C-alpha positions, 0 to 999 in steps of 0.5 A, a space after each residue: 946271516 940269512 937276509 930279511 924277508 919282506 911280505 907286502 900283504 897287498 901283493 907287490 914283488 916279494 923281497 927275500 927277508 923276515 920282515 912283515 907289515 900287516 898293512 901297506 896302505 891307509 888313508 886319513 884327512 889332513 892333519 890326522 894320524 896313521 899308524 903302521 905296524 911292521 915286524 921282523 925277525 933275526 934268524 942268526 944264532 946271535 944277537 943282531 943290531 939293526 938301524 931304522 931310517 926313513 928314506 929321503 926324509 926331507 923330500 916327503 910332505 907328511 910327517 914320518 916318526 919311526 918308534 926306534 931308530 936302533 934295535 938289537 934283537 936276540 937270536 931267533 926273536 922278533 922286533 915289532 914296530 911302529 910308523 906314525 904318519 901325520 898327513 900333510 895338507 900340501 898333498 891333494 885329496 886323493 893324492 898318495 905318498 910312499 914312505 921307505 924305511 930302510 933296515 940295515 945291519 952294518 955288521 952283515 952289510 945287510 939292507 932291506 927297505 919296507 914301503 908304506 903308502 899313505 893316501 890323504 882321503 877324499 870325503 865320501 861319497 866319491 866312488 860311482 857318484 859325487 854330491 856334484 853328480 847327484 846335483 846334476 841328476 837332480 837338475 836333469 830330473 827338474 827339466 827334462 821329462 825322460 829323467 823325471 819318468 826315469 826317477 819316478 820309475 825308480 821310486 816306485 820300485 824302491 817303495 815295494 822294496 824290501 830288504 832280503 832276509 840273510 840265509 845261509 844256504 848249502 848246496 852242491 855247487 860245480 867243484 863241491 858242496 859249499 855254503 853262502 848266503 842267499 843274496 842274489 848278485 844285484 841285491 846290492 845294486 838295489 841297495 845302492 839304487 835306494 842310497 841314490 833315492 835318498 840323496 835325490 829325495 831326501 826320503 829316510 825310508 830308502 836310507 833306512 833300508 839300505 843301512 840295514 842291509 849294509 849292517 847285515 852283510 857287514 855284521 862281525 859275528 853273522 855277516 860276510 866275515 863268517 862265511 866268505 860268500 855273498 851270493 849263491 853263485 861265483 866269482 862273476 857274481 861275487 864281483 858284482 855283488 861287492 862293486 855295488 856294495 861299496 858304492 852304496 857304502 861310499 855314499 852312507 859311511 859317515 852317516 850317524 847310523 852307523 857307529 865306529 865299530 860298524 865302520 870298523 866291520 865295513 871296512 874289515 868286509 871289504 878287507 876280507 873280500 880283497 883277500 879272498 878274491 887274491 886266491 882266485 887271480 891267476 894269468 890264465 884266469 882270462 874270463 868274465 868271471 874273473 874280470 867281474 871279481 876283478 872289478 869288484 875288488 877294484 872298487 872295494 879297494 878305492 872305497 878303502 882308498 888303498 891305492 896300493 891295492 888298486 895299483 895291485 889289482 891292476 898290474 898284478 897277474 889276472 888283474 885289470 892290465 891282464 884281463 883287458 890286454 889278453 881278453 879284449 882283442 884287436 877288433 875290440 871284441 872280448 874273446 868270448 865272443 858272446 854279446 852278453 859276457 862281452 857287455 858284462 866285461 865292458 860294463 864293468 870295467 865302465 864303472 871302474 873307469 867312472 870311480 876312477 875319474 870321480 877319484 881324479 884318475 883317467 881310465 877312460 883314455 888310458 891305454 894297455 899293453 896287448 899281451 898274448 892270451 894262453 891257449 890254456 884255461 886255469 883249470 883245463 888244457 887246450 882243447 878239453 871238450 873241444 875248446 880253445 882259449 887263445 885269441 885269433 886273427 890279425 894283431 895290428 895294435 900294441 895297446 888296448 883301451 876301454 874306448 876300444 871296447 865300447 863301439 865294436 858291437 855297434 855294426 853287429 847290431 839291428 835297427 834297434 841296437 841289439 846285438 846279434 846273438 853268437 856263442 852262449 849269448 841271447 839278443 843283446 839289448 844296449 847296456 847302460 854303459 853306453 851312457 857313460 861311454 857317450 858322456 866320455 867319447 861324445 861319438 855319434 854312434 854311442 848317441 844313435 845306441 842310447 837313442 834306441 834305449 828307454 834311458 831308464 837305468 840309474 847310469 842314465 839318470 846319473 851320467 846320462 847327458 840331458 839331450 842326445 842328438 839325432 844322428 844317422 844310423 851308423 850300421 846300415 852297411 856290410 861290415 865284418 870283425 876279423 877277430 871274433 870273426 863275424 860278418 854282417 850283410 846288409 841288402 842296399 836297396 834304396 827304398 829299403 828302410 832298416 827294418 825292411 833290410 835282409 840282414 844276414 850274420 856269418 861266423 868264422 872267428 875266435 872260438 871263445 873258450 868256455 862259452 864257445 860254439 863249434 861253428 865256423 861257416 855258421 849263418 848265425 842270423 837272418 833278420 827282415 822285417 823286424 824279425 829274427 829267423 835264428 839265434 845262437 841260443 835256439 835251445 838251452 838246457 843251462 850250464 849244469 846239464 847235460 845238454 850244454 855240451 851235448 847239444 847247445 854248443 855242437 855243430 849240429 844246432 847251427 845252420 851249417 854243413 855237419 860231417 858224420 853227425 860229429 863236432 867240428 874242431 875249433 881252428 883259426 879260420 879265415 874270410 877270404 872275400 868281403 864284397 860290400 856292392 850296391 846290389 850285392 854284399 858278399 862274403 866267403 868264409 872257410 875252415 879246415 878241420 877235423 870232427 869228433 865225437 861230442 863230450 858226455 855228461 859225467 856228473 862225478 867228474 869236474 869239469 863233468 864231462 867225458 872227453 874224447 879225441 878225434 880218430 887218428 885216422 880222420 883227415 881235416 875237411 875243408 869247408 867253404 862257404 860263399 854267401 850273397 845278401 840281395 834285396 830279396 834273397 840269399 844265395 849260400 854256396 858250400 864246398 865241402 871237401 875230404 880224403 874220403 867218403 863222409 855223410 855230409 848234412 846241410 842243416 838249417 833250423 827255421 820255425 813253422 815247417 809248412 811243406 817240402 815240395 819235390 821230396 818223397 817220404 821214406 819209412 815212418 816218423 822216427 822218434 829221434 834222428 839217432 840213438 847214439 849216445 855220442 851223436 848230438 842228433 839224439 836230441 832231434 826228435 820225430 824225424 821224417 826222411 825224404 828222397 829228393 831227385 830234382 831239388 826241393 823247396 821247403 817253406 817255413 811260416 813263424 806268424 807271417 814271416 816266411 822263409 822259402 829255403 830253395 834246395 838247387 844242389 845236390 839234385 838227388 839227396 836224402 833229406 829229412 824234417 825233424 823237431 829241432 831239440 827243446 831245453 824246456 822253458 820257453 823264452 823269446 827265441 829259446 826253445 820254440 817247440 814249433 822249430 824244426 830242422 831241415 837236412 839234406 844230406 849226401 855221401 861223398 868225398 867232395 860235394 857242393 850244395 847250393 841254396 837260395 833262402 827268401 825271407 818275406 811277409 805277404 807274398 814272394 817275389 820269386 817265381 822259381 829257381 834254376 841251376 844246370 850245375 853247381 857254379 850256375 844259378 838263375 832266380 826268376 822273379 814275378 816281376 819279370 827280372 831274371 838274376 843269373 849267376 856264374 860262381 867261379 872257383 869256389 873249389 880253388 878258393 879265389 872266388 869270383 861271381 859274375 851277375 847280371 839282371 835282365 828284363 825282357 830279354 836285355 841285361 840292365 845291369 851287371 856286376 862282379 864280385 871278387 
């Protein structure tokens, strides 16, 4: 006889056989009845008799009645059975109980099992808010001005809110033309806030708008069930949409405006989303898109109180355990290394954690096994367009959890708690998940972050502690994170305020997959006096434009040394020195990588890029960068080495070019730095070449924030000033039409660059600089002091720096970096 096949719809491990259950987990109130239907088939050529038995019935709290105890099935015919469960009041609300039905065929010595999980339902709302949390928020509004202002602002916005019209849009997407509703990803969050406004004020107009939206989305004939796509975007947006839709339905589910049919359709809508979500789950699909979809699915399943589905979404391939165990690195950063997507993932799972806590579970302190992260992604192989998807750097712990995910960004924040921009991220302001994190962990560092916010989110209102303690700035010293590979160097002058500190950030770590940039050894940020000279997205074309991979992500748009107008290979790189001193902060980062041509846009392909490979004769090039931050300036010394001559371009991209002293113009202004199709330099317009013979000084001025760039080595070189690429509409630091590029070029096998950068307002403190070779530097200050540096072993790698400060011919202090 063929064995019985058990298909578990929620996705637990399949067992060989032919039995089938339409749903495995349901919930009901105490003393209410649940019905489960199941089916199994006799595939033999003769009639077979089966015995149905509930395993260990005496150990179960609920009453279980199976429709038949013995059934005979004719050849190739099926039997449809029913299990009736009466929920016991001995089970706690939110508690679950598993019942196993044994299917035995004694004549064939065959025994298979079906599992059904029954839950004693909790009363709504229990997902993102509870009645107790609502009362707590009302008390805050009554007693604390910030909470009152928060609610008043939210109500003013929601008074003007109009329910978006449900429309179907059909347009080309990354893979094909497909249709969806035109809802924005945050439309459901607005509706959830309407529900909060109704609960907090009792004003029925807020409730009416939310009811209308939910009915339209969950309409059986014309709603989500008819199209299977709520937003115009992809998984990341669908996940956010359903996460907050579940939270809104949780608040309103038992309201009289919903009929029994409405509730049935609401449940069916979430079931359909869960069904579609399963098709995307993949152990290779570790990324913000899948993490967001997973979080939205978890809250959808929890709204249904389908704890079996929640368990599946936690443990299955591509589920929460996979996303956190693979996607969160040892230093706590999400592997994509972009503050915006890092925050997105932390925010989604923080909401999941709070929903779990409201339900009676603890995700805030749960640990997941650290797992190996594949080098491939679900639809591309390692190295496609140069991307790498694995995690780099040390692994020191075997579990990871949400607590690790909420604090690692703080050392890389500015004085206003904005995370430095790196990879595909703009400068990231504090996210409201910090309110949940502080409530859960009570860490002073988290309190400091919250103190820099307006506390104007619904999370602040509902979950924010009433009073934030005054705490010290936790990120005024230098720091590094070894997996994401970021270094923050901050000047430590005793009279320096956080705003006046020089803050310089450098990059050497994990690439970040789809959102990674090719910029190991790059200086990604330089801040002083509350001003930001650089960012990771100084140009932006958009994901669906040629300029995204041809320009934005390339090495050429970063503050680093470029080889032959090519793109740097993303390989594990390292920090060999980190020095956190009293007068100097220093780091040495290095990489040894090949260089290749940039990918070229091809809209006929998916992904839409013509990829290339490395020249088979291209030997890896060593790049090593020493960076020193003092109270007044930054020293950057680069060493580059190869087996043959290359064009090495030292690039920096400030705003507001003024002058280039010590340089003589060569030829006319060129329309672009390069006309080669496969060179990123084709995006750099209006280029003027120069010749320098004794070093040079370039000055930039952005609305009074000045940057002087002293080129000390090489003494003789070509140089250029060009317009930095511009992708269109200006947005803060993005696409500033006044941003320029200063480049210094040599053609050598081996070379060194030595630069001093002084960012300041008002008057410079440097009178001049000098250097008799690549290892010696003297900085003369206008107050009479002289700073001397002896840089040793930059070529060999075990770098040391001897520093002395003298005044009136006498040495007043010394320091050794090693």
